[in-house]
Wavefront OBJ file of the C-alpha trace (Angstrom):
o trace
v 0.016 0.068 -0.027
v 1.314 3.495 -0.930
v 0.184 6.850 0.119
v -2.224 7.022 -2.814
v -4.045 4.097 -1.378
v -4.506 5.334 2.016
v -7.769 4.437 3.824
v -8.918 8.064 3.477
v -7.533 9.337 0.091
v -7.672 13.078 -0.437
v -9.739 15.025 -2.815
v -6.563 15.860 -4.766
v -5.577 12.162 -4.961
v -9.048 11.103 -5.916
v -9.358 13.632 -8.788
v -6.027 13.451 -10.563
v -4.463 11.082 -13.041
v -1.989 8.351 -12.231
v 1.779 8.698 -12.863
v 4.061 5.980 -14.050
v 7.617 6.943 -14.042
v 10.124 4.005 -13.796
v 11.908 2.923 -10.729
v 15.680 3.533 -10.434
v 17.483 0.329 -11.549
v 21.013 1.537 -12.533
v 23.680 3.999 -11.833
v 22.727 7.466 -13.031
v 24.964 10.569 -13.044
v 23.466 14.116 -12.983
v 24.434 17.561 -11.637
v 21.792 17.455 -8.729
v 19.951 14.525 -7.281
v 16.563 15.532 -5.579
v 15.169 13.067 -3.096
v 11.421 13.603 -2.699
v 8.804 14.192 -5.252
v 6.503 16.699 -3.497
v 6.112 20.258 -4.381
v 9.444 21.190 -2.856
v 11.452 18.623 -4.665
v 9.815 19.121 -8.017
v 10.050 22.954 -7.832
v 13.550 22.654 -7.017
v 14.191 20.059 -9.941
v 12.341 22.025 -12.530
v 13.963 25.407 -11.723
v 17.296 23.738 -11.841
v 16.620 22.190 -15.213
v 15.436 25.517 -16.541
v 18.774 26.936 -15.304
v 20.684 24.348 -17.471
v 21.421 21.697 -14.829
v 20.649 17.920 -15.215
v 18.550 16.540 -12.281
v 17.232 13.204 -10.995
v 14.173 13.155 -8.813
v 13.834 10.058 -6.569
v 10.489 9.405 -5.123
v 9.623 6.674 -2.691
v 6.052 6.317 -3.818
v 4.366 8.434 -6.701
v 5.019 12.092 -7.163
v 2.905 14.339 -5.128
v 1.602 11.336 -3.172
v 2.623 12.596 0.388
v 1.791 15.648 2.261
v 1.676 17.561 -0.995
v -1.299 15.547 -2.010
v -3.042 15.862 1.467
v -3.054 19.566 2.016
v -5.833 22.195 1.958
v -3.880 23.689 -0.905
v -3.708 27.409 0.015
v -0.862 29.328 -1.715
v -0.361 32.340 0.696
v 2.082 34.212 2.723
v -0.605 34.765 5.495
v 0.293 32.025 7.906
v -1.985 32.579 10.832
v -0.433 34.883 13.510
v 3.221 34.782 12.172
v 4.647 38.037 11.631
v 4.290 39.820 14.962
v 6.051 36.746 16.472
v 8.832 36.817 13.808
v 9.532 40.466 14.289
v 9.794 39.875 18.103
v 12.052 36.775 17.894
v 13.939 37.270 14.545
v 13.995 41.002 13.956
v 12.297 42.974 11.341
v 14.840 42.244 8.548
v 14.565 38.475 8.842
v 10.763 38.682 9.315
v 10.688 40.757 6.062
v 12.670 38.062 4.166
v 10.204 35.353 5.283
v 7.269 37.496 4.042
v 8.989 38.331 0.758
v 9.897 34.702 0.076
v 6.336 33.507 0.551
v 4.848 36.308 -1.395
v 7.421 35.460 -4.212
v 6.216 31.820 -3.992
v 2.658 32.926 -4.741
v 3.997 34.629 -7.862
v 6.256 31.614 -8.813
v 3.227 29.227 -8.788
v 1.248 31.537 -10.863
v 4.089 31.885 -13.323
v 4.633 28.110 -13.762
v 0.840 27.623 -14.126
v 0.841 30.122 -17.026
v 4.227 28.957 -18.538
v 3.296 25.260 -18.666
v -0.506 25.785 -19.265
v -1.428 23.712 -16.155
v -5.158 22.961 -15.565
v -5.061 22.846 -11.865
v -8.010 25.049 -10.720
v -5.565 27.990 -9.918
v -7.277 31.132 -8.881
v -6.547 34.129 -6.838
v -8.427 34.608 -3.637
v -7.945 36.829 -0.607
v -6.745 35.063 2.518
v -7.932 35.770 6.065
v -6.718 34.981 9.517
v -9.679 35.529 11.953
v -10.873 35.100 15.475
v -14.347 34.699 16.920
v -13.165 35.739 20.368
v -13.361 39.401 21.374
v -10.325 38.961 23.681
v -8.129 38.181 20.587
v -9.047 41.310 18.592
v -5.611 42.804 19.744
v -3.825 39.743 18.411
v -5.312 40.365 14.917
v -4.629 44.145 15.081
v -1.027 43.380 16.097
v -0.714 40.946 13.007
v -2.146 43.508 10.760
v 0.453 46.146 11.943
v 3.378 43.574 11.539
v 2.388 42.404 8.132
v 1.954 46.000 6.757
v 5.292 47.025 8.215
v 6.943 44.175 6.359
v 5.284 45.329 3.058
v 2.505 42.845 2.724
v -0.904 44.058 1.374
v -2.819 43.345 4.627
v -5.762 45.163 6.232
v -7.901 44.825 9.321
v -11.520 43.834 8.839
v -14.507 42.520 10.759
v -16.441 41.774 7.531
v -15.985 38.337 5.996
v -18.152 36.017 3.814
v -18.415 33.347 6.469
v -21.839 32.401 7.771
v -21.013 32.873 11.388
v -19.759 36.057 13.333
v -16.116 36.972 13.269
v -14.748 39.453 15.813
v -11.725 40.539 13.716
v -9.561 39.289 10.850
v -6.411 40.073 8.893
v -7.193 40.269 5.069
v -4.281 39.623 2.508
v -5.098 40.461 -1.058
v -4.190 38.488 -4.186
v -3.296 35.091 -2.621
v -4.176 31.818 -4.388
v -5.529 28.298 -4.261
v -5.076 25.367 -6.690
v -5.202 21.554 -7.140
v -1.817 20.657 -5.783
v -1.480 17.184 -7.403
v -2.362 18.268 -10.928
v 0.056 21.101 -10.548
v 2.794 18.783 -9.383
v 2.172 16.235 -11.935
v 2.690 18.972 -14.576
v 5.999 19.937 -12.973
v 7.193 16.412 -13.031
v 6.219 16.024 -16.731
v 8.499 18.885 -17.558
v 11.569 17.385 -15.903
v 12.535 14.192 -17.825
v 14.810 14.504 -20.955
v 18.081 16.078 -21.908
v 19.808 14.101 -19.182
v 17.199 14.570 -16.503
v 14.975 12.006 -14.857
v 11.956 11.252 -12.523
v 12.112 7.970 -10.608
v 9.112 6.591 -8.773
v 8.660 3.670 -6.297
v 12.280 4.165 -5.338
v 13.062 4.560 -1.633
v 16.264 6.340 -0.903
v 18.175 4.332 1.731
v 21.297 6.420 2.113
v 23.186 9.562 1.122
v 26.946 9.335 1.283
v 29.080 12.363 0.697
v 32.360 11.170 -0.763
v 35.512 12.979 -2.090
v 34.070 12.472 -5.609
v 30.622 13.867 -4.776
v 27.628 12.596 -2.869
v 25.902 9.355 -3.815
v 22.238 8.622 -3.298
v 21.604 4.828 -2.905
v 18.006 4.106 -3.711
v 15.960 1.252 -4.986
v 18.050 -0.954 -7.275
v 20.592 1.700 -8.193
v 22.376 4.791 -7.337
v 22.516 8.519 -8.282
v 25.941 10.169 -8.370
v 25.698 13.978 -8.316
v 27.575 17.051 -7.702
v 24.884 18.075 -5.099
v 22.067 16.346 -3.327
v 18.775 17.959 -2.162
v 16.810 16.017 0.543
v 13.297 17.334 0.080
v 11.450 14.527 2.078
v 8.993 15.519 4.755
v 11.807 15.330 7.254
v 15.313 14.344 6.339
v 15.455 10.531 6.298
v 19.110 10.314 7.398
v 20.360 12.386 10.376
v 21.869 15.142 8.347
v 21.516 17.703 11.155
v 19.357 16.447 13.887
v 16.235 17.920 12.356
v 13.995 15.390 14.067
v 14.820 17.268 17.443
v 14.249 20.696 15.876
v 10.824 20.081 14.494
v 7.976 18.182 15.821
v 5.188 16.234 13.542
v 1.645 17.649 13.784
v -1.434 15.816 12.218
v -4.459 17.784 11.067
v -7.692 16.858 9.166
v -9.746 18.047 6.303
v -12.908 17.224 4.312
v -14.456 18.272 1.046
v -18.150 19.000 1.193
v -21.043 20.105 -0.948
v -23.395 22.607 0.616
v -26.889 24.048 -0.064
v -26.809 27.619 -1.401
v -23.925 29.960 -1.886
v -20.299 29.204 -0.929
v -18.267 31.882 0.733
v -15.447 33.105 -1.251
v -11.888 33.618 0.248
v -9.546 31.358 2.144
v -9.865 31.447 5.913
v -7.869 30.255 9.038
v -9.343 30.646 12.508
v -6.758 31.039 15.143
v -8.935 30.041 17.983
v -8.714 26.450 19.444
v -9.450 24.114 17.682
v -8.258 25.844 14.583
v -10.724 25.964 11.636
v -9.833 26.158 7.898
v -12.314 27.133 5.024
v -11.743 27.586 1.341
v -13.996 27.063 -1.799
v -13.170 24.229 -4.212
v -14.625 22.799 -7.434
v -16.306 19.456 -7.070
v -17.564 17.918 -10.396
v -18.726 21.203 -11.820
v -20.054 22.824 -8.775
v -18.501 24.836 -5.976
v -17.973 23.149 -2.572
v -15.878 23.748 0.443
v -12.801 22.364 2.109
v -13.071 22.516 5.779
v -10.093 21.755 7.850
v -9.084 21.767 11.482
v -8.391 19.694 14.582
v -4.758 18.945 15.322
v -2.558 16.824 17.475
v 0.885 15.359 17.481
v 1.539 12.332 15.211
v 0.982 9.117 17.163
v -0.484 10.940 20.114
v -4.013 11.379 18.882
v -5.786 8.362 20.632
v -9.157 7.646 18.970
v -8.314 9.548 15.799
v -11.743 8.981 14.350
v -13.135 11.421 16.810
v -11.202 14.170 15.058
v -13.204 13.633 11.864
v -16.369 13.532 13.982
v -15.621 16.779 15.617
v -14.704 18.456 12.321
v -17.892 17.231 10.808
v -20.062 18.307 13.726
v -18.541 21.897 13.516
v -18.969 21.790 9.748
v -22.665 20.842 9.897
v -23.297 23.521 12.567
v -21.588 26.193 10.509
v -22.560 25.279 6.940
v -25.652 23.699 5.248
v -23.680 20.577 4.299
v -25.588 18.149 1.948
v -22.727 15.610 1.319
v -19.242 14.976 2.388
v -17.281 13.691 -0.665
v -13.724 13.230 0.836
v -12.049 13.274 4.105
v -8.359 13.004 4.853
v -5.526 13.752 7.226
v -1.977 14.957 6.714
v 0.966 15.767 8.854
v 3.792 18.176 8.714
v 6.744 19.376 10.847
v 6.579 22.499 12.941
v 10.134 23.950 13.678
v 10.835 25.279 17.103
v 11.503 28.719 15.866
v 8.665 28.716 13.250
v 10.900 29.055 10.269
v 11.654 26.218 7.766
v 15.150 24.712 7.358
v 16.318 25.420 3.901
v 19.883 25.220 2.385
v 23.138 23.276 3.176
v 22.801 20.796 5.863
v 24.961 21.012 8.872
v 28.288 19.083 8.709
v 27.839 18.751 4.956
v 29.139 20.539 1.960
v 27.171 19.049 -0.922
v 23.977 17.867 0.703
v 21.091 20.375 1.133
v 17.644 20.069 2.834
v 14.273 21.611 3.129
v 11.999 20.815 5.950
v 9.758 22.160 8.657
v 7.126 23.962 6.646
v 4.701 24.274 9.631
v 1.649 23.301 7.557
v 2.261 26.007 4.943
v 4.116 23.832 2.425
v 2.474 25.214 -0.759
v 4.227 28.550 -0.300
v 7.080 27.683 1.937
v 7.924 24.635 -0.230
v 7.855 26.596 -3.431
v 10.005 29.255 -1.756
v 12.418 26.547 -0.643
v 12.640 25.294 -4.206
v 13.466 28.844 -5.327
v 16.211 29.287 -2.673
v 17.786 25.831 -3.387
v 17.832 26.462 -7.104
v 19.558 29.767 -6.661
v 22.121 28.399 -4.229
v 23.032 25.451 -6.447
v 23.546 27.506 -9.551
v 25.532 30.118 -7.763
v 22.929 32.895 -7.674
v 22.620 35.098 -4.659
v 19.187 34.614 -2.969
v 17.628 37.472 -0.860
v 15.844 35.111 1.648
v 18.535 32.400 2.268
v 19.670 33.953 5.489
v 16.466 33.538 7.459
v 15.822 29.967 6.191
v 19.472 28.876 6.736
v 19.499 25.153 7.635
v 22.718 25.476 9.609
v 21.550 28.179 11.882
v 21.765 27.959 15.620
v 18.245 28.362 17.160
v 17.754 32.063 17.987
v 16.479 33.564 21.160
v 12.884 32.447 22.050
v 13.258 28.864 20.623
v 15.210 27.180 23.236
v 12.235 26.770 25.581
v 10.158 25.229 22.791
v 13.158 22.873 21.875
v 13.380 21.676 25.429
v 9.686 21.108 25.697
v 9.274 19.147 22.523
v 12.322 16.908 23.293
v 10.967 16.319 26.804
v 7.818 15.218 25.240
v 9.713 12.626 23.040
v 11.536 11.339 26.080
v 8.415 10.831 28.105
v 6.699 9.036 25.216
v 9.753 6.745 24.912
v 9.588 5.695 28.509
v 5.812 5.582 28.972
v 5.160 3.577 25.841
v 7.852 1.006 26.596
v 6.332 0.546 30.071
v 2.762 0.306 28.694
v 3.714 -2.478 26.352
v 3.952 -4.900 29.372
v 0.200 -4.615 29.777
v -0.790 -5.519 26.282
v -3.980 -7.558 25.741
v -4.106 -10.807 23.917
v -4.433 -10.805 20.052
v -7.781 -12.552 20.074
v -9.352 -9.254 21.251
v -8.799 -7.736 17.881
v -11.864 -7.631 15.513
v -11.511 -7.627 11.749
v -10.141 -4.113 10.649
v -8.750 -3.394 14.080
v -5.058 -3.037 15.150
v -3.311 -2.527 18.420
v -0.455 -3.350 20.706
v -1.105 -6.926 21.676
v 0.518 -10.012 23.339
v 1.462 -12.661 20.804
v 3.161 -15.737 22.180
v 4.367 -13.803 25.247
v 5.689 -10.913 23.153
v 4.346 -7.478 22.776
v 3.965 -6.698 19.050
v 1.908 -4.463 16.794
v -0.839 -6.493 15.321
v -3.662 -5.948 12.784
v -6.638 -8.062 12.105
v -7.177 -8.147 8.278
v -10.962 -7.946 7.158
v -10.774 -11.702 6.328
v -9.930 -12.386 10.047
v -6.329 -13.364 9.495
v -3.744 -11.641 11.749
v -0.477 -9.862 10.683
v 1.976 -8.960 13.396
v 5.122 -6.684 13.252
v 7.508 -5.296 15.628
v 6.226 -2.332 17.584
v 9.536 -0.671 17.468
v 9.901 2.285 15.108
v 12.961 1.623 12.858
v 13.936 5.222 13.219
v 14.974 5.497 16.687
v 13.165 2.680 18.600
v 10.068 4.447 19.988
v 6.909 2.446 20.333
v 4.409 2.811 17.321
v 0.827 3.570 18.080
v -2.344 2.478 16.114
v -4.119 5.117 14.125
v -7.675 3.697 13.800
v -8.887 6.440 11.524
v -6.269 5.897 8.888
v -5.380 2.229 9.694
v -1.690 3.081 10.153
v 0.949 2.706 12.712
v 2.200 6.089 13.758
v 5.527 6.942 15.756
v 4.662 9.343 18.514
v 8.296 10.512 18.831
v 9.348 11.696 15.302
v 6.410 11.101 13.149
v 7.354 8.084 11.023
v 4.248 6.256 9.687
v 3.779 2.692 8.548
v 0.808 1.027 6.859
v -1.317 -1.601 8.687
v 1.104 -4.320 7.748
v 4.211 -2.559 8.591
v 5.480 -0.960 5.368
v 6.939 2.389 5.805
v 4.841 5.285 4.456
v 6.626 8.396 5.763
v 10.034 8.885 7.212
v 12.374 9.573 8.907
v 12.287 5.927 9.058
v 13.494 4.085 5.955
v 13.006 0.502 6.997
v 9.710 -1.459 7.434
v 8.603 -2.753 10.808
v 10.033 -6.227 11.216
v 7.372 -8.967 10.710
v 6.735 -11.304 13.673
v 5.544 -14.881 12.971
v 2.036 -15.508 14.236
v 0.212 -18.791 15.031
v -3.288 -18.721 16.208
v -5.609 -21.371 17.299
l 1 2 3 4 5 6 7 8 9 10 11 12 13 14 15 16 17 18 19 20 21 22 23 24 25 26 27 28 29 30 31 32 33 34 35 36 37 38 39 40 41 42 43 44 45 46 47 48 49 50 51 52 53 54 55 56 57 58 59 60 61 62 63 64 65 66 67 68 69 70 71 72 73 74 75 76 77 78 79 80 81 82 83 84 85 86 87 88 89 90 91 92 93 94 95 96 97 98 99 100 101 102 103 104 105 106 107 108 109 110 111 112 113 114 115 116 117 118 119 120 121 122 123 124 125 126 127 128 129 130 131 132 133 134 135 136 137 138 139 140 141 142 143 144 145 146 147 148 149 150 151 152 153 154 155 156 157 158 159 160 161 162 163 164 165 166 167 168 169 170 171 172 173 174 175 176 177 178 179 180 181 182 183 184 185 186 187 188 189 190 191 192 193 194 195 196 197 198 199 200 201 202 203 204 205 206 207 208 209 210 211 212 213 214 215 216 217 218 219 220 221 222 223 224 225 226 227 228 229 230 231 232 233 234 235 236 237 238 239 240 241 242 243 244 245 246 247 248 249 250 251 252 253 254 255 256 257 258 259 260 261 262 263 264 265 266 267 268 269 270 271 272 273 274 275 276 277 278 279 280 281 282 283 284 285 286 287 288 289 290 291 292 293 294 295 296 297 298 299 300 301 302 303 304 305 306 307 308 309 310 311 312 313 314 315 316 317 318 319 320 321 322 323 324 325 326 327 328 329 330 331 332 333 334 335 336 337 338 339 340 341 342 343 344 345 346 347 348 349 350 351 352 353 354 355 356 357 358 359 360 361 362 363 364 365 366 367 368 369 370 371 372 373 374 375 376 377 378 379 380 381 382 383 384 385 386 387 388 389 390 391 392 393 394 395 396 397 398 399 400 401 402 403 404 405 406 407 408 409 410 411 412 413 414 415 416 417 418 419 420 421 422 423 424 425 426 427 428 429 430 431 432 433 434 435 436 437 438 439 440 441 442 443 444 445 446 447 448 449 450 451 452 453 454 455 456 457 458 459 460 461 462 463 464 465 466 467 468 469 470 471 472 473 474 475 476 477 478 479 480 481 482 483 484 485 486 487 488 489 490 491 492 493 494 495 496 497 498 499 500 501 502 503 504 505 506 507
């Protein structure tokens, strides 16, 4: 099972064509190897090819099948309440770099849509960050002031098209939304040829930086390049300890049809739980994507409840007549709120892009622009703030300690809990859980036909105990966000190896 066949496929997966690039089977030499076929890797690769470089994209599943294919697909530089915080922790110059990079990313997506003639439902919409709480009006006003100080076309408003009252909102003009998988399939289609390649169903296992240049070992072959870009959700090898600098968060979405008019504009509520709203085309009519609910990967408990809570809010807020798709996704939130993009620590020819804090459509595109510039020797005006080798600035050490204490507590707690696992016979068809099989605690799943499959409960990344995700029928690591399918095959890194099978004999 790959990400395209998850239990709850997204709207974008369900309404886009299949891709069929070959797996890597031989030795390939290019200027730049790009590991990861999401929006970041594909943007980087295409911009490099347009600059005259040869590239090879190596994707573990199918292109745009990971978080890129499971987003709400807003392309915007309005990222909740971001800019007042950035000015306070980073200073005005770096906050401006972040704003300009994401604004440029909106323009870059629009330019590529036009240049390649991509049919991906691209359209400009205003973006809003809003609150329904009177006590948070000051937060909205502060964000408007910060955004306008940085040169963004932001304004304060109390008037939106939402069908429920809003106390205050930031409005940012000329942002965009699109169909991310159709867009990325078009980017991928423009890469092969003239010495460049796209490889699918090819999981990278290792990146070795040698005197002759880095080598990516993947699938049945290897890619030798002058430079490597690791554009996976989180670097799959410990290139700079990014698993300790960014924590994995899960969120939920659904595509719905409603009675009557659909509110225009893209919205994010900053109250708890967060709420996301944007229009979308569904078979010739306009529907809505509703998003929200959030928890750390592997720490959600009964994850089906998050879908239920989102649906309950949606039905209370909008005249929903059908729910066509529902899906979840996860991304990494860096401790200082800025993605890591550029040369990886302790490396000269290996580069990374990670930690997009759920704004990967703009941040990932900006990362591709930064990396392409760096690798062809062009100066980039935003590289400083995204620098992947940076030491965490003031204000982030507290968050760093808190998140890593959480990881340590999960490691100890889950290992102790495994001693109380129930017997496997308690699992009904379609259920999974940590169970006792022949005196051993393992991760077990009862297939719909009643047969049992058991795998090691120890995540192959750093040894944390995986947890069952009933809403998606996956095994999720609560420490660093690796995910595995119901039979133990790795879906998302940083893990690169499957959960080890455990022989099972049942009466």
